[in-house]
LUMMAR-486367 format. One record per residue (C-alpha): x, y, z; residue number from 1. Coordinates in pm, whole numbers, always signed. Example, Ala and Ser with C-alpha at 12.3 -4.5 7.8 and 13.67 -1.06 7.14 Angstrom:
<recs>
@u=+1230 | v=-450 | w=+780 | k=1 .
@u=+1367 | v=-106 | w=+714 | k=2 .
</recs>
This chain:
<recs>
@u=+1152 | v=-300 | w=+163 | k=1 .
@u=+1101 | v=-614 | w=-56 | k=2 .
@u=+880 | v=-765 | w=-316 | k=3 .
@u=+800 | v=-1128 | w=-335 | k=4 .
@u=+981 | v=-1327 | w=-589 | k=5 .
@u=+812 | v=-1672 | w=-649 | k=6 .
@u=+947 | v=-1893 | w=-368 | k=7 .
@u=+1138 | v=-1611 | w=-204 | k=8 .
@u=+912 | v=-1468 | w=+59 | k=9 .
@u=+1192 | v=-1496 | w=+313 | k=10 .
@u=+1380 | v=-1229 | w=+109 | k=11 .
@u=+1119 | v=-983 | w=+235 | k=12 .
@u=+1294 | v=-943 | w=+548 | k=13 .
@u=+1629 | v=-808 | w=+406 | k=14 .
@u=+1496 | v=-464 | w=+414 | k=15 .
@u=+1264 | v=-254 | w=+664 | k=16 .
@u=+1052 | v=+10 | w=+553 | k=17 .
@u=+1121 | v=+336 | w=+730 | k=18 .
@u=+1002 | v=+618 | w=+497 | k=19 .
@u=+910 | v=+848 | w=+753 | k=20 .
@u=+1029 | v=+937 | w=+1124 | k=21 .
@u=+808 | v=+729 | w=+1343 | k=22 .
@u=+788 | v=+994 | w=+1606 | k=23 .
@u=+482 | v=+1191 | w=+1581 | k=24 .
@u=+466 | v=+1575 | w=+1656 | k=25 .
@u=+369 | v=+1677 | w=+2010 | k=26 .
@u=+98 | v=+1906 | w=+2147 | k=27 .
@u=+169 | v=+1967 | w=+2518 | k=28 .
@u=-142 | v=+1899 | w=+2708 | k=29 .
@u=+42 | v=+1980 | w=+3057 | k=30 .
@u=+353 | v=+2116 | w=+3169 | k=31 .
@u=+453 | v=+2233 | w=+3509 | k=32 .
@u=+720 | v=+2187 | w=+3761 | k=33 .
@u=+920 | v=+1938 | w=+3555 | k=34 .
@u=+614 | v=+1729 | w=+3449 | k=35 .
@u=+492 | v=+1703 | w=+3101 | k=36 .
@u=+213 | v=+1521 | w=+2924 | k=37 .
@u=+192 | v=+1553 | w=+2526 | k=38 .
@u=-63 | v=+1444 | w=+2263 | k=39 .
@u=+121 | v=+1296 | w=+1977 | k=40 .
@u=-21 | v=+1283 | w=+1629 | k=41 .
@u=+115 | v=+1215 | w=+1293 | k=42 .
@u=-80 | v=+1130 | w=+974 | k=43 .
@u=+60 | v=+1038 | w=+626 | k=44 .
@u=-103 | v=+983 | w=+297 | k=45 .
@u=+66 | v=+877 | w=-29 | k=46 .
@u=-36 | v=+828 | w=-382 | k=47 .
@u=+187 | v=+604 | w=-572 | k=48 .
@u=+197 | v=+518 | w=-965 | k=49 .
@u=+455 | v=+290 | w=-1126 | k=50 .
@u=+442 | v=+210 | w=-1501 | k=51 .
@u=+605 | v=-123 | w=-1442 | k=52 .
@u=+527 | v=-404 | w=-1185 | k=53 .
@u=+796 | v=-653 | w=-1007 | k=54 .
@u=+571 | v=-938 | w=-892 | k=55 .
@u=+547 | v=-1110 | w=-1236 | k=56 .
@u=+235 | v=-922 | w=-1350 | k=57 .
@u=+227 | v=-703 | w=-1653 | k=58 .
@u=+108 | v=-333 | w=-1657 | k=59 .
@u=+109 | v=-65 | w=-1422 | k=60 .
@u=+22 | v=-26 | w=-1056 | k=61 .
@u=-154 | v=+263 | w=-910 | k=62 .
@u=-228 | v=+260 | w=-518 | k=63 .
@u=-258 | v=+484 | w=-225 | k=64 .
@u=-126 | v=+422 | w=+146 | k=65 .
@u=-203 | v=+601 | w=+455 | k=66 .
@u=-171 | v=+579 | w=+842 | k=67 .
@u=-230 | v=+782 | w=+1148 | k=68 .
@u=-16 | v=+749 | w=+1470 | k=69 .
@u=-181 | v=+882 | w=+1777 | k=70 .
@u=-116 | v=+857 | w=+2140 | k=71 .
@u=+38 | v=+1019 | w=+2441 | k=72 .
@u=+387 | v=+1080 | w=+2566 | k=73 .
@u=+547 | v=+1242 | w=+2859 | k=74 .
@u=+800 | v=+1271 | w=+3160 | k=75 .
@u=+832 | v=+1361 | w=+3514 | k=76 .
@u=+1137 | v=+1486 | w=+3706 | k=77 .
@u=+1022 | v=+1340 | w=+4014 | k=78 .
@u=+1207 | v=+1036 | w=+4204 | k=79 .
@u=+1545 | v=+1161 | w=+4086 | k=80 .
@u=+1639 | v=+1185 | w=+3729 | k=81 .
@u=+1379 | v=+1186 | w=+3461 | k=82 .
@u=+1114 | v=+923 | w=+3411 | k=83 .
@u=+969 | v=+892 | w=+3057 | k=84 .
@u=+705 | v=+707 | w=+2856 | k=85 .
@u=+499 | v=+665 | w=+2558 | k=86 .
@u=+178 | v=+502 | w=+2450 | k=87 .
@u=+44 | v=+509 | w=+2082 | k=88 .
@u=-190 | v=+356 | w=+1832 | k=89 .
@u=-145 | v=+324 | w=+1451 | k=90 .
@u=-433 | v=+287 | w=+1200 | k=91 .
@u=-314 | v=+200 | w=+834 | k=92 .
@u=-444 | v=+106 | w=+496 | k=93 .
@u=-366 | v=+33 | w=+147 | k=94 .
@u=-608 | v=+105 | w=-139 | k=95 .
@u=-602 | v=+54 | w=-518 | k=96 .
@u=-391 | v=-194 | w=-697 | k=97 .
@u=-136 | v=-274 | w=-420 | k=98 .
@u=+220 | v=-190 | w=-445 | k=99 .
@u=+445 | v=-245 | w=-756 | k=100 .
@u=+638 | v=-512 | w=-576 | k=101 .
@u=+338 | v=-737 | w=-493 | k=102 .
@u=+360 | v=-699 | w=-121 | k=103 .
@u=+11 | v=-566 | w=-67 | k=104 .
@u=-291 | v=-600 | w=-276 | k=105 .
@u=-511 | v=-304 | w=-162 | k=106 .
@u=-745 | v=-448 | w=+87 | k=107 .
@u=-524 | v=-403 | w=+403 | k=108 .
@u=-670 | v=-238 | w=+696 | k=109 .
@u=-552 | v=-249 | w=+1061 | k=110 .
@u=-546 | v=-58 | w=+1397 | k=111 .
@u=-299 | v=-186 | w=+1660 | k=112 .
@u=-75 | v=-95 | w=+1934 | k=113 .
@u=+236 | v=+79 | w=+1822 | k=114 .
@u=+432 | v=+206 | w=+2131 | k=115 .
@u=+398 | v=+121 | w=+2489 | k=116 .
@u=+725 | v=+211 | w=+2673 | k=117 .
@u=+868 | v=+321 | w=+3007 | k=118 .
@u=+1216 | v=+447 | w=+3086 | k=119 .
@u=+1426 | v=+638 | w=+3331 | k=120 .
@u=+1731 | v=+859 | w=+3309 | k=121 .
@u=+1969 | v=+952 | w=+3578 | k=122 .
@u=+2004 | v=+1323 | w=+3495 | k=123 .
@u=+2274 | v=+1456 | w=+3720 | k=124 .
@u=+2261 | v=+1182 | w=+3974 | k=125 .
@u=+2578 | v=+996 | w=+3860 | k=126 .
@u=+2818 | v=+1270 | w=+3763 | k=127 .
@u=+3080 | v=+981 | w=+3671 | k=128 .
@u=+2860 | v=+871 | w=+3394 | k=129 .
@u=+2778 | v=+1235 | w=+3283 | k=130 .
@u=+2428 | v=+1399 | w=+3211 | k=131 .
@u=+2167 | v=+1113 | w=+3165 | k=132 .
@u=+2458 | v=+867 | w=+3190 | k=133 .
@u=+2225 | v=+602 | w=+3284 | k=134 .
@u=+1927 | v=+529 | w=+3078 | k=135 .
@u=+1698 | v=+216 | w=+3122 | k=136 .
@u=+1388 | v=+144 | w=+2910 | k=137 .
@u=+1164 | v=-128 | w=+2837 | k=138 .
@u=+844 | v=-217 | w=+2624 | k=139 .
@u=+728 | v=-148 | w=+2279 | k=140 .
@u=+957 | v=+117 | w=+2132 | k=141 .
@u=+1169 | v=+201 | w=+1812 | k=142 .
@u=+1542 | v=+106 | w=+1871 | k=143 .
@u=+1825 | v=+177 | w=+1620 | k=144 .
@u=+2204 | v=+103 | w=+1659 | k=145 .
@u=+2444 | v=+357 | w=+1510 | k=146 .
@u=+2351 | v=+491 | w=+1182 | k=147 .
@u=+2097 | v=+213 | w=+1100 | k=148 .
@u=+2326 | v=-13 | w=+891 | k=149 .
@u=+2251 | v=-324 | w=+1090 | k=150 .
@u=+1939 | v=-229 | w=+1304 | k=151 .
@u=+1729 | v=+81 | w=+1232 | k=152 .
@u=+1376 | v=-28 | w=+1367 | k=153 .
@u=+1120 | v=-308 | w=+1306 | k=154 .
@u=+982 | v=-117 | w=+994 | k=155 .
@u=+889 | v=-383 | w=+740 | k=156 .
@u=+519 | v=-345 | w=+675 | k=157 .
@u=+422 | v=-649 | w=+466 | k=158 .
@u=+43 | v=-671 | w=+325 | k=159 .
@u=-183 | v=-955 | w=+247 | k=160 .
@u=-23 | v=-1044 | w=-108 | k=161 .
@u=+243 | v=-1252 | w=+96 | k=162 .
@u=+224 | v=-1584 | w=+232 | k=163 .
@u=-146 | v=-1615 | w=+178 | k=164 .
@u=-193 | v=-1310 | w=+398 | k=165 .
@u=-43 | v=-1476 | w=+702 | k=166 .
@u=+249 | v=-1210 | w=+700 | k=167 .
@u=+17 | v=-902 | w=+682 | k=168 .
@u=+97 | v=-610 | w=+924 | k=169 .
@u=-173 | v=-386 | w=+795 | k=170 .
@u=-60 | v=-248 | w=+479 | k=171 .
@u=+110 | v=+120 | w=+432 | k=172 .
@u=+413 | v=-86 | w=+286 | k=173 .
@u=+612 | v=+197 | w=+140 | k=174 .
@u=+522 | v=+477 | w=+402 | k=175 .
@u=+609 | v=+229 | w=+661 | k=176 .
@u=+336 | v=+274 | w=+938 | k=177 .
@u=+487 | v=+55 | w=+1210 | k=178 .
@u=+835 | v=+85 | w=+1334 | k=179 .
@u=+856 | v=-36 | w=+1712 | k=180 .
@u=+978 | v=-361 | w=+1821 | k=181 .
@u=+732 | v=-571 | w=+2027 | k=182 .
@u=+927 | v=-577 | w=+2324 | k=183 .
@u=+1266 | v=-446 | w=+2433 | k=184 .
@u=+1491 | v=-380 | w=+2739 | k=185 .
@u=+1758 | v=-134 | w=+2674 | k=186 .
@u=+2047 | v=-16 | w=+2892 | k=187 .
@u=+2270 | v=+274 | w=+2796 | k=188 .
@u=+2571 | v=+402 | w=+2985 | k=189 .
@u=+2761 | v=+729 | w=+2945 | k=190 .
@u=+2665 | v=+1059 | w=+2783 | k=191 .
@u=+2720 | v=+1173 | w=+2423 | k=192 .
@u=+3097 | v=+1227 | w=+2457 | k=193 .
@u=+3377 | v=+1027 | w=+2572 | k=194 .
@u=+3329 | v=+635 | w=+2632 | k=195 .
@u=+2965 | v=+522 | w=+2625 | k=196 .
@u=+2785 | v=+195 | w=+2547 | k=197 .
@u=+2467 | v=-5 | w=+2545 | k=198 .
@u=+2328 | v=-355 | w=+2593 | k=199 .
@u=+1978 | v=-443 | w=+2434 | k=200 .
@u=+1740 | v=-739 | w=+2403 | k=201 .
@u=+1487 | v=-689 | w=+2108 | k=202 .
@u=+1206 | v=-905 | w=+2021 | k=203 .
@u=+1001 | v=-862 | w=+1699 | k=204 .
@u=+643 | v=-978 | w=+1636 | k=205 .
@u=+667 | v=-909 | w=+1267 | k=206 .
@u=+598 | v=-1233 | w=+1098 | k=207 .
@u=+777 | v=-1121 | w=+779 | k=208 .
@u=+1082 | v=-1080 | w=+1008 | k=209 .
@u=+998 | v=-1446 | w=+1162 | k=210 .
@u=+953 | v=-1289 | w=+1509 | k=211 .
@u=+1330 | v=-1262 | w=+1536 | k=212 .
@u=+1496 | v=-1223 | w=+1882 | k=213 .
@u=+1826 | v=-1044 | w=+1924 | k=214 .
@u=+2074 | v=-948 | w=+2179 | k=215 .
@u=+2295 | v=-625 | w=+2106 | k=216 .
@u=+2583 | v=-463 | w=+2265 | k=217 .
@u=+2775 | v=-151 | w=+2169 | k=218 .
@u=+3073 | v=+30 | w=+2275 | k=219 .
@u=+3167 | v=+387 | w=+2131 | k=220 .
@u=+3426 | v=+671 | w=+2191 | k=221 .
@u=+3303 | v=+1013 | w=+2072 | k=222 .
@u=+3514 | v=+1341 | w=+2053 | k=223 .
@u=+3497 | v=+1654 | w=+1856 | k=224 .
@u=+3643 | v=+1485 | w=+1531 | k=225 .
@u=+3383 | v=+1204 | w=+1552 | k=226 .
@u=+3290 | v=+873 | w=+1678 | k=227 .
@u=+3448 | v=+506 | w=+1666 | k=228 .
@u=+3278 | v=+218 | w=+1788 | k=229 .
@u=+3201 | v=-168 | w=+1784 | k=230 .
@u=+2868 | v=-355 | w=+1773 | k=231 .
@u=+2789 | v=-717 | w=+1859 | k=232 .
@u=+2469 | v=-888 | w=+1762 | k=233 .
@u=+2368 | v=-1215 | w=+1867 | k=234 .
@u=+2080 | v=-1407 | w=+1702 | k=235 .
@u=+1859 | v=-1572 | w=+1998 | k=236 .
@u=+1581 | v=-1729 | w=+1793 | k=237 .
@u=+1327 | v=-1715 | w=+1527 | k=238 .
@u=+952 | v=-1860 | w=+1487 | k=239 .
@u=+994 | v=-2142 | w=+1259 | k=240 .
@u=+664 | v=-2129 | w=+1119 | k=241 .
@u=+753 | v=-1804 | w=+925 | k=242 .
@u=+1127 | v=-1823 | w=+903 | k=243 .
@u=+1273 | v=-1847 | w=+528 | k=244 .
@u=+1585 | v=-2064 | w=+518 | k=245 .
@u=+1791 | v=-1742 | w=+526 | k=246 .
@u=+1586 | v=-1613 | w=+842 | k=247 .
@u=+1636 | v=-1963 | w=+1008 | k=248 .
@u=+2006 | v=-1875 | w=+1005 | k=249 .
@u=+1947 | v=-1604 | w=+1246 | k=250 .
@u=+1944 | v=-1833 | w=+1543 | k=251 .
@u=+2279 | v=-1857 | w=+1668 | k=252 .
@u=+2418 | v=-1588 | w=+1438 | k=253 .
@u=+2692 | v=-1363 | w=+1544 | k=254 .
@u=+2736 | v=-1024 | w=+1391 | k=255 .
@u=+3050 | v=-800 | w=+1456 | k=256 .
@u=+3074 | v=-451 | w=+1357 | k=257 .
@u=+3350 | v=-167 | w=+1339 | k=258 .
@u=+3222 | v=+175 | w=+1258 | k=259 .
@u=+3336 | v=+528 | w=+1249 | k=260 .
@u=+3193 | v=+888 | w=+1163 | k=261 .
@u=+3251 | v=+1240 | w=+1203 | k=262 .
@u=+3409 | v=+1530 | w=+1040 | k=263 .
@u=+3760 | v=+1454 | w=+1103 | k=264 .
@u=+3835 | v=+1813 | w=+1196 | k=265 .
@u=+3717 | v=+1920 | w=+821 | k=266 .
@u=+3463 | v=+2188 | w=+794 | k=267 .
@u=+3123 | v=+2127 | w=+672 | k=268 .
@u=+3230 | v=+1756 | w=+579 | k=269 .
@u=+3092 | v=+1429 | w=+698 | k=270 .
@u=+3276 | v=+1094 | w=+683 | k=271 .
@u=+3134 | v=+758 | w=+774 | k=272 .
@u=+3248 | v=+415 | w=+744 | k=273 .
@u=+3128 | v=+63 | w=+871 | k=274 .
@u=+3254 | v=-300 | w=+821 | k=275 .
@u=+3051 | v=-571 | w=+938 | k=276 .
@u=+3082 | v=-966 | w=+953 | k=277 .
@u=+2800 | v=-1227 | w=+992 | k=278 .
@u=+2894 | v=-1572 | w=+1116 | k=279 .
@u=+2610 | v=-1828 | w=+1054 | k=280 .
@u=+2578 | v=-2203 | w=+1017 | k=281 .
@u=+2579 | v=-2170 | w=+639 | k=282 .
@u=+2916 | v=-1966 | w=+630 | k=283 .
@u=+3044 | v=-1629 | w=+683 | k=284 .
@u=+2916 | v=-1298 | w=+502 | k=285 .
@u=+3028 | v=-941 | w=+512 | k=286 .
@u=+2900 | v=-599 | w=+435 | k=287 .
@u=+3066 | v=-259 | w=+436 | k=288 .
@u=+3036 | v=+103 | w=+312 | k=289 .
@u=+3240 | v=+414 | w=+268 | k=290 .
@u=+3069 | v=+767 | w=+254 | k=291 .
@u=+3184 | v=+1132 | w=+215 | k=292 .
@u=+2947 | v=+1442 | w=+214 | k=293 .
@u=+3047 | v=+1805 | w=+184 | k=294 .
@u=+2798 | v=+2103 | w=+220 | k=295 .
@u=+2880 | v=+2401 | w=+21 | k=296 .
@u=+2741 | v=+2677 | w=+267 | k=297 .
@u=+2879 | v=+2982 | w=+36 | k=298 .
@u=+2678 | v=+2867 | w=-228 | k=299 .
@u=+2295 | v=+2977 | w=-269 | k=300 .
@u=+2094 | v=+2724 | w=-110 | k=301 .
@u=+2381 | v=+2570 | w=+60 | k=302 .
@u=+2397 | v=+2251 | w=-177 | k=303 .
@u=+2513 | v=+1922 | w=-4 | k=304 .
@u=+2691 | v=+1655 | w=-210 | k=305 .
@u=+2754 | v=+1303 | w=-98 | k=306 .
@u=+2884 | v=+984 | w=-225 | k=307 .
@u=+2861 | v=+634 | w=-74 | k=308 .
@u=+2994 | v=+299 | w=-182 | k=309 .
@u=+2813 | v=-20 | w=-33 | k=310 .
@u=+2896 | v=-380 | w=-76 | k=311 .
@u=+2697 | v=-672 | w=+51 | k=312 .
@u=+2824 | v=-1012 | w=+5 | k=313 .
@u=+2616 | v=-1292 | w=-144 | k=314 .
@u=+2424 | v=-1440 | w=+148 | k=315 .
@u=+2423 | v=-1108 | w=+365 | k=316 .
@u=+2126 | v=-1085 | w=+590 | k=317 .
@u=+2020 | v=-718 | w=+620 | k=318 .
@u=+1822 | v=-794 | w=+944 | k=319 .
@u=+1637 | v=-459 | w=+1053 | k=320 .
@u=+1812 | v=-197 | w=+839 | k=321 .
@u=+1624 | v=+80 | w=+674 | k=322 .
@u=+1552 | v=+443 | w=+666 | k=323 .
@u=+1420 | v=+698 | w=+409 | k=324 .
@u=+1699 | v=+840 | w=+204 | k=325 .
@u=+1935 | v=+611 | w=+408 | k=326 .
@u=+1987 | v=+230 | w=+373 | k=327 .
@u=+1691 | v=+188 | w=+148 | k=328 .
@u=+1892 | v=+278 | w=-179 | k=329 .
@u=+1661 | v=+368 | w=-475 | k=330 .
@u=+1296 | v=+434 | w=-440 | k=331 .
@u=+1205 | v=+171 | w=-704 | k=332 .
@u=+1504 | v=-77 | w=-654 | k=333 .
@u=+1478 | v=-77 | w=-259 | k=334 .
@u=+1114 | v=-91 | w=-260 | k=335 .
@u=+1004 | v=-310 | w=-535 | k=336 .
@u=+1264 | v=-427 | w=-797 | k=337 .
@u=+1570 | v=-505 | w=-610 | k=338 .
@u=+1844 | v=-552 | w=-495 | k=339 .
@u=+1751 | v=-553 | w=-114 | k=340 .
@u=+2077 | v=-519 | w=+62 | k=341 .
@u=+2224 | v=-853 | w=-24 | k=342 .
@u=+2453 | v=-981 | w=-302 | k=343 .
@u=+2515 | v=-634 | w=-444 | k=344 .
@u=+2758 | v=-334 | w=-463 | k=345 .
@u=+2599 | v=-1 | w=-477 | k=346 .
@u=+2735 | v=+331 | w=-596 | k=347 .
@u=+2516 | v=+618 | w=-474 | k=348 .
@u=+2542 | v=+992 | w=-548 | k=349 .
@u=+2311 | v=+1243 | w=-399 | k=350 .
@u=+2271 | v=+1619 | w=-421 | k=351 .
@u=+2053 | v=+1840 | w=-207 | k=352 .
@u=+1984 | v=+2220 | w=-153 | k=353 .
@u=+1742 | v=+2451 | w=+30 | k=354 .
@u=+1648 | v=+2721 | w=-210 | k=355 .
@u=+1409 | v=+2826 | w=+57 | k=356 .
@u=+1388 | v=+2801 | w=+414 | k=357 .
@u=+1054 | v=+2587 | w=+368 | k=358 .
@u=+1179 | v=+2401 | w=+60 | k=359 .
@u=+1441 | v=+2122 | w=+17 | k=360 .
@u=+1515 | v=+1978 | w=-342 | k=361 .
@u=+1735 | v=+1686 | w=-418 | k=362 .
@u=+1856 | v=+1418 | w=-676 | k=363 .
@u=+1976 | v=+1069 | w=-596 | k=364 .
@u=+2157 | v=+833 | w=-852 | k=365 .
@u=+2232 | v=+472 | w=-791 | k=366 .
@u=+2402 | v=+223 | w=-986 | k=367 .
@u=+2331 | v=-153 | w=-868 | k=368 .
@u=+2553 | v=-453 | w=-968 | k=369 .
@u=+2465 | v=-823 | w=-860 | k=370 .
@u=+2772 | v=-993 | w=-746 | k=371 .
@u=+2690 | v=-1380 | w=-795 | k=372 .
@u=+2445 | v=-1611 | w=-924 | k=373 .
@u=+2358 | v=-1369 | w=-1191 | k=374 .
@u=+2201 | v=-1637 | w=-1423 | k=375 .
@u=+1940 | v=-1711 | w=-1152 | k=376 .
@u=+1846 | v=-1342 | w=-1065 | k=377 .
@u=+2013 | v=-1028 | w=-1226 | k=378 .
@u=+1926 | v=-722 | w=-1033 | k=379 .
@u=+2180 | v=-483 | w=-1207 | k=380 .
@u=+2020 | v=-132 | w=-1279 | k=381 .
@u=+2034 | v=+228 | w=-1261 | k=382 .
@u=+1811 | v=+475 | w=-1094 | k=383 .
@u=+1754 | v=+844 | w=-1077 | k=384 .
@u=+1529 | v=+1000 | w=-823 | k=385 .
@u=+1423 | v=+1360 | w=-788 | k=386 .
@u=+1235 | v=+1482 | w=-496 | k=387 .
@u=+1119 | v=+1791 | w=-303 | k=388 .
@u=+1005 | v=+1855 | w=+65 | k=389 .
@u=+792 | v=+2162 | w=+96 | k=390 .
@u=+675 | v=+2261 | w=+441 | k=391 .
@u=+372 | v=+2418 | w=+342 | k=392 .
@u=+257 | v=+2506 | w=+720 | k=393 .
@u=+291 | v=+2395 | w=+1062 | k=394 .
@u=+65 | v=+2096 | w=+998 | k=395 .
@u=+143 | v=+2004 | w=+662 | k=396 .
@u=+467 | v=+1887 | w=+461 | k=397 .
@u=+430 | v=+1804 | w=+75 | k=398 .
@u=+684 | v=+1589 | w=-79 | k=399 .
@u=+670 | v=+1478 | w=-452 | k=400 .
@u=+902 | v=+1239 | w=-616 | k=401 .
@u=+970 | v=+1110 | w=-964 | k=402 .
@u=+1191 | v=+808 | w=-1009 | k=403 .
@u=+1351 | v=+673 | w=-1331 | k=404 .
@u=+1456 | v=+306 | w=-1312 | k=405 .
@u=+1621 | v=+98 | w=-1575 | k=406 .
@u=+1711 | v=-276 | w=-1513 | k=407 .
@u=+2034 | v=-403 | w=-1641 | k=408 .
@u=+1823 | v=-718 | w=-1743 | k=409 .
@u=+1459 | v=-790 | w=-1823 | k=410 .
@u=+1272 | v=-1101 | w=-1709 | k=411 .
@u=+1385 | v=-1269 | w=-2001 | k=412 .
@u=+1723 | v=-1247 | w=-1902 | k=413 .
@u=+1705 | v=-1313 | w=-1527 | k=414 .
@u=+1563 | v=-968 | w=-1440 | k=415 .
@u=+1220 | v=-898 | w=-1266 | k=416 .
@u=+1096 | v=-617 | w=-1487 | k=417 .
@u=+904 | v=-746 | w=-1792 | k=418 .
@u=+1050 | v=-524 | w=-2035 | k=419 .
@u=+1392 | v=-373 | w=-2071 | k=420 .
@u=+1300 | v=-17 | w=-2097 | k=421 .
@u=+1292 | v=+266 | w=-1821 | k=422 .
@u=+1026 | v=+257 | w=-1580 | k=423 .
@u=+867 | v=+585 | w=-1460 | k=424 .
@u=+761 | v=+600 | w=-1092 | k=425 .
@u=+585 | v=+896 | w=-933 | k=426 .
@u=+451 | v=+962 | w=-585 | k=427 .
@u=+302 | v=+1220 | w=-389 | k=428 .
@u=+332 | v=+1237 | w=+9 | k=429 .
@u=+107 | v=+1451 | w=+245 | k=430 .
@u=+264 | v=+1463 | w=+578 | k=431 .
@u=+33 | v=+1606 | w=+861 | k=432 .
@u=+193 | v=+1647 | w=+1217 | k=433 .
@u=-7 | v=+1794 | w=+1503 | k=434 .
</recs>
């Protein structure tokens, strides 16, 4: 996610908000003879408070966000294989001061179509490709590539405070009400093991993303130790009316990626890495990460410790990356203060545990270092976030979070926080699935 520096509205597109899973909980309306119809509903409400703002305004920001996603989904086993589809709407709003980054102003309200997709899986009809080895889908839907380092969804939810309101997507900036691409065509070949790949066409109708259009191809090989693979992205076009100079470079852009993930045969261990290269008219940029995690199952609560190093070169375009506790690194930094997955290197350490079956607690520490042009905009900083996720019941999850963010430079020295002290950020999310 992004905030708006003066004259830098295009930077918004370098981070996509995806705080919560976009798939709503399902209530089965009908299920018989391989046919199923579900009613889907997910409601989320959040209360946020930030002692400091990052839009050039002094003082605190206190605001609330909410959305409800509701619709139908289902599948049928007729006509060979499985035909599936989904149709949903989203109603969203922001109240109060608007967010601490100056993306929303508290007056956002919108109801719009979120999903409208149809697909077919081959089941066991094509044994050479494996179970469901052919999967074709079209329409409005959420699409991700790999771990979301390049494409996680179309989740940037700008408000009325940007571009004179022309980029408004209906508010709920932090909790990320909308995730689906406006139109897609997706072909997947192969099952989860062995050689498998995909070809995609994606079109965004998100003006903060300049209505970007992309072609994507992936090729992966998966076995017990893990997965290695390649991805290619071709920028097909943008809407010049909304594109920043950086987004205008997406037309004709080529992105190449090499990624790997898995346990490498080590018990209770996860390893991952990715190296990506962007070729644009303005030049070449790179981004990469290395990550290692280990779960200590023998200890009470099964704590999991993870370390990740990420580096984005000076003019890296983060495209459609995102994801809660994923590539949006630091609750204050990734949402309001920066950096935003460009011109930075990040050390990240996370620790989580489950002291109770219904309770997860965690801590995240980030260290940010701006790589170049530090005299113009210095987004160095450190952040510690403490959070909990309590499943209070079948239809309620409560998630509080406290963040402590200390910038390396205040506004007088090229930063974006008016004062040099530590900002206290707090939020409470109520998640209601049915």
